[in-house]
N, C-alpha and C positions, 0 to 999 in steps of 0.2 A: 356526519361532519363534512365540512367543505374544506379540503386541504389543498393549498397551493404549494407546488414544489419547484424549486430551481433545478431543472434537468438539462442545463446547458452542456454538461459533460457526458451526456448520453450521445455519443458520436459513433455511428456505424463503422465497425472495423477498427476503431481506435480507442476502445475502452481501456482506461488505466485504473489506478487504485480507487480514486473517488468515484469514477464512472461505474466501476464494478459494484461499489458499495450502494450506489443509487439504484443500479439495475437489480441487484439481488434482493435488496430489502423492499423496494417499492413494487416490484413485480409480484412478490408474495403478498404484500399488504393489500394491494388492489384486488387481487383474486380472493383473498380470505375475508375481505370486508366489502361485499358488493353493495351495501347500503350507503357507504360513504362515497363522496365525489372527490376525485383527484384531478387537479388542474396542473398539467405538466407544462412548465414554461421553458421553451427552447429559445435560443438566440439565432437560429438559422433553420432552414428546412430540415425536417426530422425524418427518420426512417420508421416505417409502420411497425417494425419489430418491437419498438419501445412502447407501443400502445397495447398493454398487456391484457386489458379487460374493457368491457363496455362502459364502466364507470370512470374511465380516464378521458379527460377532455384536453387535447393538445392545443397549445397556444404558442405562436411564434412572435417574439418581440425583437425588434432591431434596436441598435445595430449589433452585428456579431461581436461578442465581447471576448476578445483575445489579446487585449492590451490594456495597461493600467488606465489610460484615459477613457477607453471604451468600457472598462469595468465600471468606472464611476458613472458614466452616462446611462449604462444599461440598468444598474441597480437603483440609482437615485432619480432617474427620470422615467424610463420605460416600465420597470417593475413597480415603482411607486405608483404611477398612474393606473396600472392594471389592478393593483391591490385595492386602490381607492374605489375603483369601479366594481370589482368583484365582491369585495367585503367577505373574504373567506374567514373561517374560524382561526386559521393559523397559516403562516408561511414558513416552510422548512427549506433550509439551504444546506444540502449535503457537502458543499465545498466551503462552508463557513462564512461566505460573503453575505451581508445583509443590506437592506435598504435603510439607511439611517433616518430618512425622512418619513418612512411609512409608519402609520399608527397601528397596523395589523400586528397582533402578537407573533413573535418570530422565534424560531428554534434554529440555532446554528449547530451544525456538526463540524467541529474543529478537530480534524484528525491529528494534527500536531502543529507546532510552531517552530519548525526547524529554522525558519528564516530569522527568528529572534536570536537563536544561538549561533547560527552560521549565516550572517547577513551577506557575506561576500561569496556565498555559493550560488547566487542568483544574479541575473542582470541587475544593474544598480537601480533602475527605475522600478522594476518589479519588487526588489527588496525594499525600496523606499515606500512604495505603496502599501505593501503588506505590513510593514512595521508601523506605519502611521495609522492604518485603518483597522487592523485586527484587534487592537485594544478597544477601539470604539465598538466594533461588532460584538466583542465579548460583553461589553457593558450594556449594549442595546438589547441583546438577546434576553428573552424571558427565561429560557433555559438553554443550556449548552449540553450537547452530547459529544463525547470523545471516545477513543477506541482502546484506551488502556488506563490503568491507574497511574502509570508513569506520566502519560500525557495530561491527565487531570492535574497531577501535582505541578507540572510545569505551568499550566494556566493559572493556578493559584499563586505560584511563586512569581511569575513574570507580570501578570496582569492584575494581581490582587483580587481575583474573582472569589466570591464566597463559595467554598467547596460544596455547600448544600444546593447550589444552583447547577451543579455539573453531574451528569449521569454517564456511566461507562457502558458502552455497548461494544463488545468485542467483534472484530471482523470474523467472517467465515472465509472459506475458499471453495472454489469450484469442485463439483463432483468429478471433474476430469482427473483430479489428483487422487490417485489410489495406487496401491502396490502393484507392480508389474510382475509377471511370471519371469522365471529365469530365461525362457525362450524370448520373451518380449524385451528383456533387458539386453540380451546378447544381440538381438536384431537392431535395436536402437544404437548400440555401441558400434556395430558394423557400419551403419549408415553415417554416423557422426565422426567417429575417431578411428576408423579402420579396425575396430574391435578392441582398442585399448581402453582400459578403465580410466575414469576421469573424475576430477573435482568439478563442481558447477557453482557458478554465481549467477544470480538473477537480480536485475535492478537497473535503474537509470544510471548512465555514466556521468555522474556529477561528483564534485569534490568530496561531499560528505559520505559518499558510498565507499571511499577509501580503496579504490580498485588498484591504484598504483602500489600500495602496500601489499595487496594480495599478490600481485605479480612478483614483487620482490621476494615475498615469502615463498612463493612457488619455486623460484630459483634456488632459494636456500634449501628447501625440501628436496629438490631434485639432486643438488650437489651432495647433500649428506647421505641420502638413501640410495641413490643411483637406480631408483625405481622408474620404469618407463610409464609414467602417468601423463595424462593430458590435463589442461585447465580449460574449461569451457565457460566463456563469458557471454551471457545472454542479456541483451538490452540495447538501447539506443543512446547515442551521445546527446547530452542535454546542454552542458555549459562548462567551460574551462576544462577541457579534456586533455590539455597539453601534458599534464603530469602522467596520464595514462600512456600517451604516445611515447613519452620519454622512457618510462619504465619498460615498455614493450620493446623499444628500440635497443636498449642495452641488455636485455635478457639473453642469456646464453641459450635459453630453451624457447625462444620466440616461435619456433616452428611447431612447438607442442601447445601453443596457446591459440585457441580457436574463438574467434569473434563471430557469433551467429547472427547478430542483429536482433531486432524484435521478432518474437514468435507468437503465433496465435495459441489459444489454450490447448487444443489437442496435441500439437507438436511440443509445446512447452512442458506439458505434463509428462510426456514420454522422455524428454531430455532430463527433467528432474528425477523421474522415477528410475532411470537407468544409471544414475550417478553413483559413484562410490560414497560421496558425501557432499553436502552443501556447505560451502564456506561463506560466511556472511560477516564481513569485517566493517560494516557500516558504523560511522561515528555517531549517528543520531537516527532514531526511528521512533515514531509514535506507536507503531505496531510491528511492522516487518512481515508482511504477508508471505514473501518467499520462504521464511522460516516455517510458517504453518503449512505451506504447500508441501515442503519436504517431509514434515512430520506426517502428513496424510499419506504420503507415498511410502512411508516407513524407510526413509533415507536418513542415515545419521547426519547430525548437524553439529558444526562447530561455528560459534557465533561470538560477536563482541560481548564483553561482560558488562556493557553499559546500557543506559536508557531502558527501552522496553523489552529488549531481547530476552533477558532471564524470565520476565513475567510471561512471555508468550511461549517460550520453549520449555521452561521448567527443567525437569531432570531428563528431558529428551534431547539434550544437547550438552556439549562441553563448551567451555568459554575461554576466551583469550583476551589479552589487553590489545585493543585495536590500534593503539599508537605505537606498538612495538612489532616490527616485522618479525623479529625472532620469536615472539610469543605466538604469532599467527603460524609460523612455520612449525613450531613445536606441536601445536594443536593439529596441524595437518598430518604430521608424522604419527602422532598418537592415534588419531581416528582412522588412519589407513592401516596401521600395523597391528593394532590390538583387536583381535577378533572378538574376544569376550566383551570388550567395551562396546563394540558395534552392536552386538546382539542385545546388550543391556539397553542401549539407547533406543533400539527398535522396539523392544518390549515396553519401555517407558512411553514411547510415542503413542502406542495403542491406548494408553490411559490419558495422556495429555490431550489428545485430539478430541476427546469427548467434551471438552470445555468450549469448543468453537464450532459453530455452524451458522449458515445464513438463516436457517429457520429460527434459531434462537435469537439472532440479531434482529430479524424483522418483527418478531413477536414483542421483544423488549422495546424496540423503537416505537412501535405502535402504542404500547402502554404509556410510554413517556409522552407521546403526542396527546393522547387522551387526557393524561394528568395535567399537561400544560394548558390545555383548553379549559379544563374544569377549574383550574386555579385562577 
């Protein structure tokens, strides 16, 4: 098979969720299927670390596509021209963007459509572009892959896509995420919080992540329990962070809230692995990889009771109403104080984690690619 892949989000040192999906699935796929040819399409000079095998042919097409206008030019002009010349069996886009003009069979990986439900959570031009074109991409795609049954249902509901056209491929998580020894946990806490135990949140600082409510709930938890706990927030500010700043400013316990910024995998896995619990109050997730990462670390999870979180965490988490600061605070108290509950969640995590791996994801995605070409 000749497989063209949109790899514009394979950026050295800056891999995010979709970039990791691309990296983890296609690195395995290329190595496991040496007789297939993979054409990796970049929008700027690439790092050789992403050329995983001899059957990968890197291609750079301009212009660098990091703006709605440039997205349109890149996919409708540059990618379209390349596909006409190459004539691959299929074009796969792990970020869901397709070339509407191209005649090549296309497979879109649409992780979620949070912009449909929370259009004001993004810059207005970005939101406008996504909400205008993703229904078209969903219609254009020969098949669609998404990362949860919940996300599949939203595509059917919002875009009226035939559910038979959509396949679910669960995300995995890095092998860096694994249980720490007590010595490792203590060492990480000493480095990060002067030895104090802590809650952790991981994710982009955007409105739908609901971080301001988490800060408010942390205040409630501290006031009620008088426990000397810390709150560690890992991530970068994305858009409209003023509510986070306001919540932090008015917090009585602001000195116990630690903003670490973005962290690479080795350090992130240690921060998550040494936490007392992961608190994940997001309002909308197509999957929620930080939840899975905590499960792999055997760290108890308290998460929103909405969207994909119950599907991913199963009985390895307790749940709260994310729009209620009180509900979040109650879950924080429960997961901190109840030792038997914590042990039960850890035990359940050992079972739940078996459902997710990048090996399973790569194998399933490859089968879907082959099925799409054959059909």
